[in-house]
N, C-alpha and C positions, 0 to 999 in steps of 0.2 A: 485486524480492525477488531475492534472492542465492542463484544458482544451488550449490551444493555436494550432496557425497552426503552424504544423513542419516545414512548411519552414521560418515561419518567426525565428523559434529558432535558423534555423544556424546562423554557426560567419561567414559565406562567405570565408571558408579559404577551402572549396572543391577542392579537385585534378582534375586536368582537364579531367583525365584517367576516371573522377566516372560520369557515363553517368545512366538514369533511361529510362527504356526502355520504347518505348510506350506499354499502354496496349491493350491487346487482344479488339477488339473491337465489343462492345458490351457486354462483360462478367459480366457486373453489371449494363446495365442499369435499371435493374429493384431496386436498391439502389438508382440510381441518380433518377429515377422518382419518388420514395417516401419519398427522401428528398424536390423534389422538392413541392410535396404535403401537405409534414410537415410544411414547412415555411408558409405556409398559416393560421395556427392556432396554431403551437408550436413556441413561442419566439427560434426566429433563428432555428428553425425546429427540436432543440433538447429540451431534458427532462433535462440533465443537460449539464454545459460546458465543461466537461470530453468530452462529445458524439462528439462535434463538430471536427470530427478527420478528415482524406481524406481516401478515397479507392485508396493506390497505389500512382498515380501523380495525381488522380481522385479528383474534391474538393467537395466531397459527402461522409458520413459516409456508412458504409457497413451496410445493414440490414437485420438480422440475422432470422430467423422463427425455427429454433430446433434444438437438438442436442442430440447427445444420447455417454457418457461416454467421452471419449474426444475428440470429434469430435463437430463439428458444421455444421449449412449448409444456405445460405442464400435465397433472394428472388428468385433469380436467377437459382436455383440449383447446385451453387458450392459450395464442402465440403473443409473443412479446419481442420487438428490437432490444437485445440485451448489452446497459452498459456495466451491470456487471463484471460480466467476462469473467468470472472466476478469479475476483478480486483482482482481477488484470491481466493472471494467467492466462487466457486463451484468446492470445493478444491477435493469431490466423485466425481466429473466425472458432468456430465449434465444426467438430467433425472434418475437418480441413483434409482433403481428397489423396494430396503430398505427403503429408505426415501420418496417415493411417494406411498408404502403402509399405512407407519405410518401417511404420512399428509392426506390419503383421509380417513380413519379412524375417524380425526380430524376433518375433514372435512362435512360428517356425522354424528357428535354429536353436531356442534357450534363449531365457529372458535374465539368469540367475547363475554367474558360475562361482561367486565369492574372490575371483584372481581378479588381475589388471584384465586391462579389455582395450583394443584400440580405438575405438570408437571415442573414449576418455582424452585419448592423447589429442587425438584430431580437434576435438572441442577445445583443450586446454590451450591449444596452437591458435586456433577462431579468436577466442578470447584475447588473447594478447595481442593480437594484431588490432582488435575492435577498441579495450580499453585502455585508457592512459599508462594509468597506474600500474596495468597488471603486465608485472614482472616474472611472477610466480602464479598456480591457482590451486586452491585444493579446493573439493567437492564434499557438499551436504547433502541433506534431502530435504528440509525447507529452512524457510529466513531465522525462524526462530535460531535451528542447529549452525547455521554458518554466522551470527553475530555471535553466538558462542565459542568458535573457532576464531574468529579477529578480535573479539577481548581475550581470549585466553593467546593469542599470538602476540597480542599488544605486551599483553603483563609480561612474560615468557620475553620477550625483547627488550622493556625496561624495567625489568627487575622490581616496577612500583604494582601500588594494588588498585587505586580508586580511579573511578570511571567518572568523567562529567558529560552526561547526557541534558537536554533541554527538555524544558515543561511540554507536555504535550505530544511529544516523538515518540511513536511506538515503533518499540525493536525486539517484539516479538513474547510470547508468551511464559518464558523459560525466567526462570529466577534472577539471571545475569544482568535484566537491565528493562525488568517490569516493573520500573519504578516512574511513579508520577505522569503516567500518560493520561488519567483522567483523573485528576484529583477534585474532589469539589473546592469551590470558593476557600470554607472554613478550613479544612485540612492541610487546604496548599500553603497558606502561611505567608507570608511578605512578598509581596512582587520581586524585590529585590535581594532576595534570600530566602528562594523558594524551598520548603523541606523536603525531604524523600518522601514519596508516601509511596509506602506497596501499591501493585495492583491489583493484591486481592488476599486474601486469607491464606495461610501456608508456607507466604516466604520468609525466611526467615532475618530476623532483625540485624545481624552482621551483613549477611549481603546486601539489604537497603542501606547500611553503615558506609558503605563501600561506594556508592551511588551519590553524586555531587550534582545536583540538579540546579539550571540556570536557565532566565526566559530567554527566549529565540529573538532575535534582530535588534540589540541593545547591543551597541558598543562597550559605552561603558562599564554596563553590570557584567557583560563579558570577562572585561580585564580586571574586573574589582575582585571577582569568584576566582580566575586564574592567581591571583595575588596572595590571595586568601589559603589555597591549597597549591602555594607552590613549592616544587619537589615533588608532591605526591601524587600527580595525576599520571597515571600508563596510557590514558586514551581520551580523547575529545571524539563522541559520534553523536550523530545527526543524518536525517533526514531531509537531503539539500532541497527538495522542493516537500513538505510535508504532508504526505498523502493522508495520514491519519489525524490531522492537524487543518482537513479542508481546503488539502491544497494550498495553504500559506506558503508566498514565493518569499527566497529569500528576498534581504534586503539588498539593492544594490551596493556592490563592495561588501559584504558580509562574508560571503563566504571565503571571497580575497583573502578579509581580516584573520580569520580563522585560521589559514595556513598559515599564512605572518607569525601568529601568538605560538601556533603550534611550533612551530620549526624553529621560533625563538627561545622555547623552554622543553625543544627535546619531547615533547609530547605527540605522540602517535595521532594522526588526524585519522578518523574512519570517519565516510558516507556510507551510511544504509539504502543504499539502489534496489534493498528489495522491489521497489513499485516504480522508480525511475529509469532502473539500467534496459538500458535493449531497447525499451516503451519508446524513451523521446527520443531515442536516436542511434546509432550505434556504439558510441562512445558514452549512453547515459548524461547524470544530469553534470559531470564534470568536465565533458565535453561541451555541454551547451554553455556553459558557465566559464570554462579556462580556468578551473580550479581543480590539481591533482592532487588526490589525497594521498597518505600510505599505505590505507586499505581500504579496499572497496567490496557490500559485498551484497549479493545477488539473490535471487528466486522469481517467483511469479512469471513473468517472462520468458524465462531464458528457460523455462521448460515446457512451454508452450500448450500445458494443461497437463504434465507429467510434472509428477514430484522431483525435483532437482534445483540445489542450492550451491552456491561458490562464495568463496571467499579470495579475494587474490590481491595481489600490492606488490610492494620495495622487495625486492631481492634480498636487502638486509633483513629487512621486517619479517621475513616469510622463513627464511635460515634456520630460526632456530627449529620452526616446524620441520621443515624440509631434511634435519639433522636427525630429527627425531627427540631433541630436547625438550620441544614441547609437544605433548601425545596429542593427535586427533585420530578418530577414527571413525567406524557405521559401517555396518555391513553391507546397507544398498546403495552407497556413494558411489555414485557416475554409474549404476547399470546399465549393462548396453542397453536396455529400455528406454530409461528417462534419456541418457545420453546421444540415443538415439533421434530422442523428440528434441534434443536441443539443438544439437548439431542442424537438424533440418529447420527449425526456427530461426536461429539468428543468421542462419545464409539468407534465409528471407527478409529479417529486418536488418540486417547489410546491406541492402538495396536501395538506392537513394527513392525510387518509385515506391516503395514500401510505405518507407518514410514519410515524405509527400503527400503521399495518400491519408495514412492515419493523422498526420498534423492538420491538414488544411478539412479533412473532414469534421475533425474535433473544433476546430474553428468554427470553422459554419454553424454547428448547433450552438455555443458561445455566443455569438453573434446574434443567435437566434432568441437567446433568452434575455438579453440584454435589451432588443429593441422591443421584445413582448413586457419585459419589466418596465422598460422608459414610457411605453405606449398607454399601460396601464396604472403608471403612477406609483409603482411598486418597489420601493428601494430595494434592494439588493447588490453581490458584486459576485462578478463572476469572476473566479481566478485558478489561475492553472497554466498548463500551456493543451495543445490542443488535445496532445494524446490522454492527458489525464489533467481534470478539473473539475470544480464543485459549484454549484450554486448556495449563496450564502446570506440567508438576509438580515443586513447589517440594520441598525436602526439610520444611518446614514448613506448610504449603499458604495461606503467605503470599504474595498477590501482588509482583508487582518493582516495583521502582524506579528499575533504571537498569542499563543492557545486562551488566555485571559480574555481575549476579544470574543473569541468564539462563547464563551461562558455569557455575553449580554448579546450573542445571536439571538433571533427569533427560531427556536427549536421547533415549535408549533406549526409557524406556519410553513417551515422546507416538508415535515410530515403531509401537512396536506398537499403542499405540489406532490412530492412523493406521490401520494395517493392518485391525486388525478391522473401522471404521468400514469401509472400502473390502468388504471381503465380505460384508458386510450392505447394502452400496450406498447408501453417503453417500461422497460423494464429498469431500475439504477438500481444501489444502495439504500438500505431503509436509512442510516445514519446522517443528519447532517453532519457531523464532524469526519465523514471517509469521501470519494468522492467518486464520478464517470472515470471509466474506461473506453477509450476507442478502439476496436480492432481494425486489422486489416482487412475485414471480409463485408466491413460495410458499404452498401449500396447505395445509389442515387436515392431509389427507392426507400430505402430505410431512412434517408435523411431529410428525403420528403417527410416521411409518415412523423418522424421524431421532431419535427419543427412545426407540424402543425400542432402535433400533441403540445408541445411548447403552449405556442399559442394559444388552445384551448387551455391548457390550465390556469393559465395565469387572469385568463377571464374572472373564474372562480375566487382569483385571491383578493 
């Protein structure tokens, strides 16, 4: 998730009647004090740019010290129903008992040996069973690493260098694809021929030059861009549900078109399922939409809160990795601790009752938002699926189709909405371009409290 100040993302179109109320005095003083202390030793006071957020209107992040089920507690003792959920990684909820017991056994037996382990084999077998494209699997430690692995595998297989990605899609912070995920309207260039814009300073021009950018959900422009780079592209990479673009959904038939075009042109199709993987169902987005990529990337829900990632795909494409012609390494890849967490998590997510509970819980919140918006006459779109969704304050209430739609949405109103939820004990991502994640631990009481808070928040908008 991109770490920018929410206020800086406002497009300046906040209606006059949207006011962010003053915070309760002293309610989060502990977080403020910890942030002041952190800035003395941590760069920017944080360990990830994504954590440089605000606590409501206050210019410091929230410091959480504990959690149980779908609820978390901050340093001041305030509790919240949590829909950030570790950016989707805490898919079973916090301090899950079954997960804790399994990890306790590993802690007692040794967490790191630097050799192969039996759990990674069981885990790879389960992923093959669950994921349509997964004939061979390789593990990594984060989504960014796994994306690097997938792109290298695609380049090694095809012998080509360039990669096509979509404007606004996020594939991690590493140089490989840290391009055009949050360009401003001026630097982004023409809609039909977007410029490749580096995510930040420090990314070499040569790397950026190997990344071709295309708008999402536009078949005509896609074909034109593919034609312009005929024979040059190793891979087309996308988030099938654009979690970092406010859960923008693929237009009907668009993923199938990607599959068709990549097959016809000998391009490796890569689904970045870091957010959708296992969370939207055992087979992730490729099962949800019935489109099978050549490679897919996983993290977040894969580890149930511990660091683990994977890239997996067709045997033919993965064979250069298997043979060592395409190099891939990592000391902590599928460590016994992380692999055990993943195995416990995926076994739970492979159960129909778990998937149903997550999806139905999210759908209930989505409908509560739609109802409150309709009742209060506030135009907004609620987009995504039950397991992951976002509320976007578009001028006409219609869902977004691509990144530039979001640039016209009312980010200030979203900021006010998020603050009102926080005041009412509901913790969601600070960024309007991110999304809500629903955990399997959410209860009826949690949902009742959430829907009541949604209604209360809309009364202020």
